[in-house]
C-alpha positions as CSV (number, residue, x, y, z in Angstrom):
1,M,-26.0,19.1,60.1
2,S,-26.7,22.6,59.0
3,L,-28.8,23.5,55.7
4,R,-26.1,25.5,54.9
5,W,-23.0,23.1,55.7
6,S,-25.1,20.2,53.5
7,A,-25.4,22.9,50.6
8,F,-21.5,23.6,51.0
9,I,-20.6,19.7,51.0
10,G,-22.8,19.4,47.8
11,I,-21.3,22.5,46.0
12,V,-17.6,20.9,46.8
13,G,-18.8,17.3,45.4
14,I,-20.3,18.6,42.3
15,T,-17.1,20.6,41.9
16,A,-15.3,17.7,42.3
17,I,-16.8,15.6,39.9
18,A,-17.1,18.4,37.1
19,I,-13.0,18.6,37.6
20,L,-12.9,14.9,37.1
21,L,-14.9,14.8,34.1
22,I,-12.9,17.5,32.7
23,G,-9.8,16.0,33.3
24,L,-10.9,12.8,31.9
25,S,-12.3,14.7,28.9
26,S,-9.0,16.2,28.5
27,C,-7.4,13.0,28.3
28,A,-9.4,11.8,26.0
29,R,-8.7,14.8,23.6
30,D,-4.9,14.5,24.4
31,Q,-4.1,11.9,22.1
32,Q,-0.9,12.4,20.8
33,L,0.6,11.3,17.2
34,S,4.1,9.8,18.1
35,S,5.0,8.5,14.9
36,L,3.7,8.2,11.2
37,T,5.1,5.6,8.7
38,I,4.3,4.4,5.3
39,Q,4.1,0.7,4.7
40,P,6.1,-0.5,2.4
41,A,9.1,1.7,3.7
42,T,10.6,0.4,0.2
43,G,9.2,-1.0,-3.1
44,G,7.5,-0.3,-6.4
45,I,7.3,-1.8,-9.7
46,R,10.2,-4.4,-10.1
47,G,11.5,-6.8,-12.7
48,T,14.3,-6.0,-14.7
49,N,12.9,-8.2,-17.6
50,I,10.2,-5.6,-18.1
51,P,10.4,-2.7,-20.5
52,V,9.7,0.6,-19.1
53,N,6.8,1.4,-21.4
54,L,4.9,-1.7,-20.1
55,D,5.6,-0.4,-16.4
56,A,2.6,1.8,-17.3
57,G,-0.7,1.0,-15.0
58,L,1.3,-1.2,-12.6
59,N,0.4,-0.4,-9.2
60,V,1.0,-0.9,-5.3
61,Q,-1.1,-0.1,-2.4
62,L,0.8,1.8,0.1
63,R,-0.6,2.5,3.8
64,A,0.2,5.4,6.3
65,I,0.0,4.3,9.7
66,G,-0.2,6.5,12.7
67,S,1.1,5.3,16.4
68,Y,-0.3,7.3,19.0
69,V,-0.3,7.9,23.0
70,H,-2.4,8.0,25.4
71,P,-3.5,5.8,25.1
72,P,-1.2,3.6,22.7
73,E,-2.5,2.6,19.5
74,S,-2.3,2.2,15.9
75,K,-4.2,3.8,13.1
76,D,-4.6,3.5,9.4
77,L,-4.5,7.0,8.0
78,T,-4.1,6.2,4.4
79,N,-7.3,8.2,3.5
80,Q,-6.3,10.8,5.9
81,V,-3.0,12.1,4.7
82,T,-1.8,14.2,1.8
83,W,0.0,11.7,-0.9
84,S,2.6,13.2,-2.8
85,S,5.5,12.1,-5.5
86,N,8.2,14.0,-6.2
87,T,8.7,12.4,-9.6
88,T,5.4,12.2,-10.9
89,D,6.7,11.7,-14.7
90,M,7.8,8.0,-13.0
91,V,5.3,7.1,-10.4
92,T,2.1,8.9,-9.1
93,V,0.2,8.3,-6.0
94,D,-3.8,8.8,-5.5
95,S,-5.6,10.3,-2.5
96,A,-6.1,6.4,-1.6
97,G,-2.3,5.9,-1.5
98,V,-2.3,3.6,-4.7
99,L,1.4,4.1,-6.4
100,T,1.2,3.9,-10.4
101,A,4.3,3.6,-12.6
102,T,3.5,6.0,-15.8
103,G,5.7,4.1,-18.0
104,T,7.9,6.7,-19.2
105,G,10.5,6.5,-16.7
106,C,12.8,4.3,-14.4
107,G,14.8,4.9,-11.0
108,N,14.0,6.0,-7.2
109,A,11.1,8.3,-6.8
110,L,10.5,9.9,-2.7
111,V,6.8,9.5,-1.6
112,S,5.8,11.5,1.0
113,A,2.5,11.3,3.3
114,T,1.3,14.3,5.2
115,L,-0.8,14.5,8.1
116,N,-2.2,17.9,9.8
117,T,-2.8,16.8,13.5
118,S,-5.8,18.4,15.5
119,K,-3.2,20.8,16.9
120,S,-2.1,22.4,13.5
121,N,1.0,20.3,13.5
122,I,2.3,18.8,10.4
123,A,3.9,15.3,10.6
124,T,5.5,13.7,7.1
125,A,6.5,10.1,6.5
126,Y,8.4,9.2,3.3
127,M,9.3,6.0,1.0
128,T,11.3,5.3,-1.5
129,A,9.3,3.9,-4.5
130,T,11.4,2.0,-7.1
131,V,10.5,1.4,-10.8
132,V,13.3,-1.2,-12.2
133,C,15.1,-0.1,-15.2
134,F,14.7,-2.9,-18.0
135,T,18.3,-4.3,-18.7
136,G,18.0,-5.1,-22.1
137,T,19.5,-8.7,-21.5
138,G,18.3,-12.1,-21.4
139,P,16.3,-14.4,-23.9
140,T,14.3,-12.7,-26.5
141,G,10.7,-12.9,-26.9
142,P,7.5,-11.1,-25.6
143,T,7.2,-10.0,-22.0
144,L,4.6,-11.2,-19.5
145,V,4.0,-8.7,-16.7
146,V,1.8,-9.6,-13.7
147,N,0.1,-6.5,-11.9
148,I,-0.6,-7.0,-8.2
149,G,-3.3,-4.4,-7.6
150,G,-3.3,-5.2,-3.7
151,G,-2.9,-7.5,-0.5
152,T,-0.4,-9.8,0.0
153,G,0.9,-13.0,-1.6
154,I,3.3,-14.4,-4.3
155,V,2.8,-15.4,-7.9
156,I,4.9,-18.0,-9.4
157,S,5.2,-19.0,-13.2
158,S,5.4,-22.5,-14.8
159,P,8.0,-22.3,-16.9
160,A,10.0,-20.4,-14.5
161,G,10.8,-16.7,-14.7
162,I,8.2,-14.8,-12.7
163,G,8.3,-15.2,-8.6
164,C,7.2,-12.1,-7.3
165,S,4.8,-10.4,-4.2
166,A,5.3,-7.3,-6.0
167,S,4.1,-6.3,-10.0
168,C,7.1,-7.7,-12.2
169,G,7.3,-9.5,-15.0
170,S,9.4,-11.9,-17.5
171,V,10.5,-12.7,-21.2
172,F,9.5,-16.1,-22.6
173,P,10.1,-17.7,-26.1
174,S,7.3,-16.7,-28.4
175,G,4.6,-19.4,-27.9
176,T,5.0,-20.2,-24.7
177,M,2.2,-21.7,-22.5
178,V,2.7,-20.0,-19.0
179,T,0.9,-20.8,-15.9
180,L,0.8,-18.5,-13.1
181,T,-0.3,-19.4,-9.6
182,A,-1.1,-17.2,-7.3
183,T,-0.8,-18.0,-3.3
184,P,-2.3,-15.6,-0.9
185,N,-0.4,-15.0,2.4
186,G,-0.2,-12.7,5.7
187,A,-3.7,-11.3,5.9
188,S,-5.0,-12.1,2.4
189,T,-6.6,-15.4,2.3
190,S,-7.9,-15.8,-1.5
191,A,-6.9,-14.4,-5.2
192,T,-8.6,-13.1,-8.1
193,W,-7.2,-12.8,-11.4
194,G,-8.5,-10.2,-13.6
195,G,-7.7,-9.4,-17.3
196,G,-5.3,-11.1,-19.3
197,C,-5.7,-14.8,-18.5
198,D,-6.5,-17.0,-21.4
199,T,-8.5,-19.4,-18.7
200,I,-8.6,-18.9,-14.9
201,N,-9.0,-22.2,-12.4
202,G,-9.1,-21.1,-9.1
203,N,-5.7,-19.2,-7.9
204,V,-4.5,-20.8,-11.5
205,C,-4.1,-18.0,-14.7
206,T,-3.2,-19.9,-17.8
207,V,-1.6,-17.7,-20.9
208,S,-2.2,-20.8,-23.4
209,S,0.4,-19.0,-26.3
210,L,2.4,-16.2,-25.4
211,T,3.0,-14.4,-29.0
212,A,3.0,-10.8,-27.7
213,D,3.7,-8.6,-25.0
214,R,0.9,-8.8,-22.4
215,I,-0.5,-8.0,-18.7
216,V,-2.3,-10.1,-16.6
217,N,-4.1,-8.6,-13.2
218,V,-4.4,-10.2,-9.9
219,T,-5.4,-8.9,-6.7
220,F,-5.0,-10.4,-3.2
221,N,-8.3,-10.4,-0.7
Protein backbone atom coordinates (compact mmCIF):
# COMPACT_ATOMS: atom_id res chain seq x y z
CA MET A 1 0.00 0.00 0.00
CA SER A 2 1.45 3.38 -1.03
CA LEU A 3 2.04 6.14 1.48
CA ARG A 4 -0.43 8.32 -0.43
CA TRP A 5 -3.15 5.67 -0.16
CA SER A 6 -2.41 5.13 3.55
CA ALA A 7 -2.64 8.85 4.18
CA PHE A 8 -5.98 8.95 2.33
CA ILE A 9 -7.34 6.07 4.44
CA GLY A 10 -6.17 7.84 7.59
CA ILE A 11 -7.91 11.06 6.60
CA VAL A 12 -11.14 9.20 5.82
CA GLY A 13 -10.99 7.42 9.19
CA ILE A 14 -10.39 10.63 11.11
CA THR A 15 -13.22 12.33 9.22
CA ALA A 16 -15.61 9.48 10.01
CA ILE A 17 -14.74 9.61 13.69
CA ALA A 18 -15.21 13.38 13.75
CA ILE A 19 -18.64 13.06 12.09
CA LEU A 20 -19.63 10.39 14.63
CA LEU A 21 -18.50 12.54 17.55
CA ILE A 22 -20.37 15.55 16.18
CA GLY A 23 -23.47 13.41 15.78
CA LEU A 24 -23.24 12.12 19.33
CA SER A 25 -22.64 15.61 20.65
CA SER A 26 -25.62 16.86 18.68
CA CYS A 27 -27.79 14.14 20.17
CA ALA A 28 -26.64 15.09 23.65
CA ARG A 29 -27.56 18.70 23.06
CA ASP A 30 -30.79 17.84 21.29
CA GLN A 31 -32.75 16.74 24.39
CA GLN A 32 -36.18 18.29 24.01
CA LEU A 33 -38.76 19.30 26.59
CA SER A 34 -41.99 17.50 25.72
CA SER A 35 -44.15 18.78 28.61
CA LEU A 36 -44.08 20.86 31.78
CA THR A 37 -46.45 20.18 34.66
CA ILE A 38 -47.02 21.46 38.20
CA GLN A 39 -47.53 19.06 41.08
CA PRO A 40 -50.09 19.14 42.59
CA ALA A 41 -52.23 20.27 39.64
CA THR A 42 -54.92 21.50 42.02
CA GLY A 43 -54.89 22.16 45.74
CA GLY A 44 -54.09 24.82 48.24
CA ILE A 45 -55.28 25.87 51.66
CA ARG A 46 -58.24 23.75 52.72
CA GLY A 47 -60.65 23.78 55.64
CA THR A 48 -64.12 25.31 55.62
CA ASN A 49 -63.84 26.01 59.34
CA ILE A 50 -60.75 28.24 59.04
CA PRO A 51 -61.55 31.98 59.07
CA VAL A 52 -59.79 33.67 56.15
CA ASN A 53 -57.51 35.77 58.36
CA LEU A 54 -56.11 32.59 59.95
CA ASP A 55 -55.09 31.34 56.51
CA ALA A 56 -52.26 33.91 56.50
CA GLY A 57 -48.91 32.16 56.25
CA LEU A 58 -50.31 28.68 55.51
CA ASN A 59 -48.28 27.23 52.65
CA VAL A 60 -47.94 24.35 50.23
CA GLN A 61 -44.80 23.28 48.32
CA LEU A 62 -45.33 23.16 44.55
CA ARG A 63 -43.09 21.29 42.11
CA ALA A 64 -42.44 21.96 38.42
CA ILE A 65 -41.68 18.72 36.56
CA GLY A 66 -40.30 18.66 33.03
CA SER A 67 -40.63 15.61 30.78
CA TYR A 68 -37.90 15.23 28.14
CA VAL A 69 -37.20 13.08 25.09
CA HIS A 70 -33.84 12.03 23.57
CA PRO A 71 -33.42 10.35 26.03
CA PRO A 72 -36.77 10.16 27.86
CA GLU A 73 -36.56 11.35 31.48
CA SER A 74 -38.25 13.60 34.04
CA LYS A 75 -36.49 16.48 35.80
CA ASP A 76 -37.42 18.60 38.81
CA LEU A 77 -37.32 22.16 37.47
CA THR A 78 -38.85 23.82 40.53
CA ASN A 79 -35.92 26.20 41.02
CA GLN A 80 -35.43 26.89 37.31
CA VAL A 81 -38.89 28.14 36.36
CA THR A 82 -40.45 31.55 36.97
CA TRP A 83 -43.44 31.28 39.30
CA SER A 84 -46.42 33.62 39.23
CA SER A 85 -49.88 34.01 40.81
CA ASN A 86 -52.65 35.93 39.06
CA THR A 87 -54.28 36.76 42.42
CA THR A 88 -51.46 37.91 44.68
CA ASP A 89 -53.87 39.43 47.21
CA MET A 90 -55.01 35.86 47.95
CA VAL A 91 -51.94 33.65 47.37
CA THR A 92 -48.33 34.32 46.50
CA VAL A 93 -45.68 31.92 45.22
CA ASP A 94 -41.95 32.44 45.70
CA SER A 95 -38.98 31.45 43.52
CA ALA A 96 -38.75 28.08 45.30
CA GLY A 97 -42.38 27.20 44.46
CA VAL A 98 -43.80 27.76 47.96
CA LEU A 99 -47.47 28.75 47.67
CA THR A 100 -48.56 30.94 50.61
CA ALA A 101 -51.98 32.29 51.58
CA THR A 102 -52.11 36.00 52.45
CA GLY A 103 -55.13 35.74 54.75
CA THR A 104 -56.99 38.51 52.93
CA GLY A 105 -59.08 36.55 50.45
CA CYS A 106 -60.44 33.15 49.48
CA GLY A 107 -61.42 31.39 46.27
CA ASN A 108 -59.36 30.22 43.30
CA ALA A 109 -56.14 31.58 41.84
CA LEU A 110 -54.22 30.56 38.72
CA VAL A 111 -50.56 29.80 39.39
CA SER A 112 -48.09 29.44 36.53
CA ALA A 113 -44.55 28.10 36.10
CA THR A 114 -42.66 29.32 33.02
CA LEU A 115 -39.42 27.88 31.65
CA ASN A 116 -37.22 29.44 28.98
CA THR A 117 -35.72 26.49 27.09
CA SER A 118 -32.29 26.41 25.47
CA LYS A 119 -33.89 27.04 22.09
CA SER A 120 -35.55 30.24 23.32
CA ASN A 121 -38.94 28.58 23.37
CA ILE A 122 -41.20 29.25 26.34
CA ALA A 123 -43.05 26.45 28.14
CA THR A 124 -45.69 27.30 30.74
CA ALA A 125 -47.65 25.06 33.08
CA TYR A 126 -50.63 26.02 35.26
CA MET A 127 -52.32 24.84 38.45
CA THR A 128 -55.40 26.02 40.34
CA ALA A 129 -54.69 27.10 43.92
CA THR A 130 -57.69 27.18 46.24
CA VAL A 131 -58.22 28.95 49.53
CA VAL A 132 -61.48 27.52 50.84
CA CYS A 133 -63.83 30.20 52.14
CA PHE A 134 -65.00 30.06 55.75
CA THR A 135 -68.61 28.90 55.80
CA GLY A 136 -69.46 30.43 59.16
CA THR A 137 -71.38 27.31 60.13
CA GLY A 138 -70.73 24.57 62.65
CA PRO A 139 -69.73 24.69 66.31
CA THR A 140 -68.50 27.86 67.99
CA GLY A 141 -65.17 28.13 69.74
CA PRO A 142 -61.49 28.67 68.95
CA THR A 143 -60.00 27.39 65.69
CA LEU A 144 -57.03 25.04 65.56
CA VAL A 145 -55.13 25.25 62.27
CA VAL A 146 -52.52 22.74 61.11
CA ASN A 147 -50.01 24.18 58.65
CA ILE A 148 -48.31 21.43 56.63
CA GLY A 149 -45.11 22.98 55.35
CA GLY A 150 -43.79 20.22 53.10
CA GLY A 151 -43.57 16.52 52.29
CA THR A 152 -46.46 14.08 52.18
CA GLY A 153 -48.54 12.68 55.00
CA ILE A 154 -51.77 13.08 56.93
CA VAL A 155 -52.63 14.71 60.25
CA ILE A 156 -55.56 13.41 62.29
CA SER A 157 -56.95 14.94 65.49
CA SER A 158 -58.49 13.47 68.60
CA PRO A 159 -61.25 14.47 69.18
CA ALA A 160 -62.25 14.31 65.52
CA GLY A 161 -62.29 17.44 63.42
CA ILE A 162 -58.97 17.54 61.62
CA GLY A 163 -57.99 14.96 59.02
CA CYS A 164 -55.98 16.35 56.15
CA SER A 165 -52.90 16.03 53.94
CA ALA A 166 -52.79 19.78 53.18
CA SER A 167 -53.07 22.73 55.56
CA CYS A 168 -56.47 22.70 57.26
CA GLY A 169 -58.23 23.41 60.54
CA SER A 170 -61.32 22.96 62.65
CA VAL A 171 -63.32 24.62 65.42
CA PHE A 172 -63.30 22.99 68.87
CA PRO A 173 -65.15 23.90 72.06
CA SER A 174 -63.09 26.22 74.25
CA GLY A 175 -60.77 24.38 76.65
CA THR A 176 -60.60 21.18 74.61
CA MET A 177 -57.39 19.13 74.75
CA VAL A 178 -56.53 18.22 71.16
CA THR A 179 -54.06 15.51 70.17
CA LEU A 180 -52.67 15.66 66.63
CA THR A 181 -51.00 12.61 65.08
CA ALA A 182 -48.87 13.08 61.94
CA THR A 183 -48.41 10.00 59.76
CA PRO A 184 -45.95 10.33 56.85
CA ASN A 185 -46.56 8.54 53.57
CA GLY A 186 -45.27 8.44 50.02
CA ALA A 187 -41.64 9.63 49.88
CA SER A 188 -41.77 11.01 53.43
CA THR A 189 -40.65 8.86 56.36
CA SER A 190 -40.88 11.16 59.37
CA ALA A 191 -42.68 14.23 60.70
CA THR A 192 -41.29 17.24 62.55
CA TRP A 193 -43.58 19.45 64.61
CA GLY A 194 -42.79 23.17 64.86
CA GLY A 195 -44.42 25.91 66.89
CA GLY A 196 -47.90 25.76 68.37
CA CYS A 197 -47.70 22.48 70.31
CA ASP A 198 -47.76 22.43 74.09
CA THR A 199 -46.01 19.05 74.14
CA ILE A 200 -44.43 16.92 71.42
CA ASN A 201 -43.88 13.17 71.63
CA GLY A 202 -42.50 11.81 68.35
CA ASN A 203 -45.17 12.27 65.69
CA VAL A 204 -47.76 13.41 68.24
CA CYS A 205 -48.46 17.07 69.07
CA THR A 206 -50.71 17.91 72.01
CA VAL A 207 -52.55 21.16 72.60
CA SER A 208 -53.38 20.86 76.29
CA SER A 209 -56.18 23.44 76.37
CA LEU A 210 -57.42 25.24 73.27
CA THR A 211 -58.81 28.53 74.55
CA ALA A 212 -57.89 30.80 71.62
CA ASP A 213 -57.25 30.47 67.88
CA ARG A 214 -53.96 28.66 67.33
CA ILE A 215 -51.74 27.52 64.45
CA VAL A 216 -49.40 24.52 64.74
CA ASN A 217 -46.77 23.66 62.13
CA VAL A 218 -45.63 20.28 60.86
CA THR A 219 -43.27 19.24 58.08
CA PHE A 220 -43.06 15.76 56.59
CA ASN A 221 -39.50 14.77 55.76
